[in-house]
N, C-alpha and C positions, 0 to 999 in steps of 0.2 A: 494196453493190458493193465489190469489191476490185480493186486494180490493182497491177501490178509494173512498175517501170521498171528495165530491165537494160542496163547500159552495156557495149557491145562495142567494145573499144579497137582491135582489129586486124582486125575482120571486113571483108572486101572491100566496096567501094562499087559494084562492078559484078558481073555474073553470071559473070564469067570465072574460075570455079574448078571443080574436079572434086568431085563428090559422094563420090568414093572417098578423099578426103584432107581431111576436115573439120578435123582438128586442125592440119594443116600449111598447105597452100596456101589454105585458107579461113579462116585467122586465128583458130582456135579457135571456129569457128561451131558446133562440136559442143556447146560449153557453152551457148550461147544456145538451141540446139534442145532440150537437156535441160531448160532453164528453162521453155520453152514447154510441154513435156510435164508438168512438175511443176505448173505453174500451172493447166492445164486438165483433165488426164486423171484420171478416176475409174475405178473397177474396171469399170463397165459404162456409161460415158457421159462427158460432159465438164461442167465447171462453166460455166454460162451467165452467171453474174453476175461474170465476171472480164474484165479488160482487161490486155493485156501490151503494153508499149512497149519495143521493142528500139532502142536509140540507137546507131547505127553511126558510130563515129569522130566523134561530135558533129556529124555532117553530114546524116544521113538517119535518119528514124524509120519503123520498120515497126510498125504498130499492129494487134494481133489482138483482135477483139471476140468474146467468147464467145457472145454472144446471136445472132450471125450466122454463126459459124464453121462451115465444112463441110470435109470431106476431111482432118481431122486424125487421124493415127494415132500410136500411142505408140512411134515409132522415130525415131531421129535422121535417117536418110537421107530419109525421106518429108517430114519437117518441113523439112529443108534444101532439098529440091526446091521446096517452097512458097515459101520465102524467096528462093530463086534466081529463081523465076518473078516474084516481086515486083520484084526488082532489075532483071530484064530488061525488065519493063513500064516501069519508071522510066527505064531507059537509053534505051528506044525512044520515050519520050514526047517530044512537041515542046513540052509545057508543064510543065517541070520545077519551076515555082514553085507547082504545084497538087498537091493530094492525089489519088491515084487508087486504085481498088480492083482488085487484081490477081487475086483469087479471093474467093469469098464469105467475108466477115469479115476479110480481110487488106488493109490500106491502107498506102500508102507515100507519104511526102512529105519535102521537105527540112526539116531542123530538128535541134535538139540538145537537151541536157538541160533547158535553160531553157524550151524550148517544151513538152516533156513535162510539166514541173512546172506550167506554166500550164494545160495541158489538164486534168490531174487536179484541180487546184484549182477550175477552172471547173465540174467535175462535183460539187463539194462534198465531195471526199475529203480526209481528213487525211493529210498527208505524214509519213512516218517514214523515217529514214535507218538502214539496217542497217549497223552499225559495230561492229567487234570490241571497241572500248573504250567502248561505250555502256552504258546502264543495262540490267539484265536484263529481257528482255521479259516474263518471268513475273510480275514485280512492277510492271510499268508499266501505266498507264491507257491503254487502247486504245479507239479508236472503231471501231464495226463496219464503217464505210465508210472504209477506209484505203488509202493508196497507199504502197508500200514500195520504196525505191530500193536497188539493190545493184549491185555491179560483177562483172565476169567474173573471170578468174584474176589480174588485175592490180589494184594499189592504185588508189584514187581519185586522179585528178590534182589538183593544187592548185586549178585553176580550178573543178573539179567540187566539191571540198570547200567552196570559198567559196560556191557556190550553195546548198549543203545546210546550211551552218553554223547557220542559224536554226531548223532542224527537230529534233524529238526524235531522239536517237541511241539505237538499241536493239541490244543484244547478244543473240545466241542461245545463248551458252554459252562455256565457257573455251577451246574448241578452234577452230581454223580449219576451216570447213566448205566443201564445194562449194556453188556458187551455187544449184543446183537443190535441194539438200537444205535450204538456208535457206528456200526457198519452201514446201517441204512442211511445215517446222516452223511457219512463220507461218500457213499454212492450218489446221494442226491446233490451234494456239493459239486462233485465232479461231473455229474450229468448236466447240471445247470451251466457249469462253466464251459464244457467242451462239446456238448451235444447240440447246442443251439448256435446259430450264426451270430456274430457280433452285432449288437444293435447299431443301427445307422445313426449318425450324428445329425 
């Protein structure tokens, strides 16, 4: 199993945004939507062994479970509509201290980065911090069941970095990359390492 924890620092906590302006009024929700697509979408299907945690302003977690996910299409607008539906369900709920399922495979609950980290560790996943000054991923020892933490277009906040300090830092290359591209690279690295049988000597 693989997981990705994506930090959205300016994404609205309510559904009161327009789908026509995801980079603006929706606080760069377009980035998180592209991350969802990169995490799940294959050429003719989706990855079922993936979980994505979208941490919104360290207050709300939207969790997408590939094993249960339905109605996911590879475009930003329809993914944003699913996330907007989740935020509306949360806003309308009278039990905001509980997790609820807004559509198949999409869950929303109060929480922050520390809660997402506890969740993936409870699943037995090894946590890795995607960090530009980290060790090259190509030379790092990786567990096939990993959880990878990355930020949106903004740097990690000091309190986020403090939570992640004890985990291995992995760099994906010498250049700054878009968050969704980072997810594709991680998938490819793990696919190559663990999907093919070892080469014979």
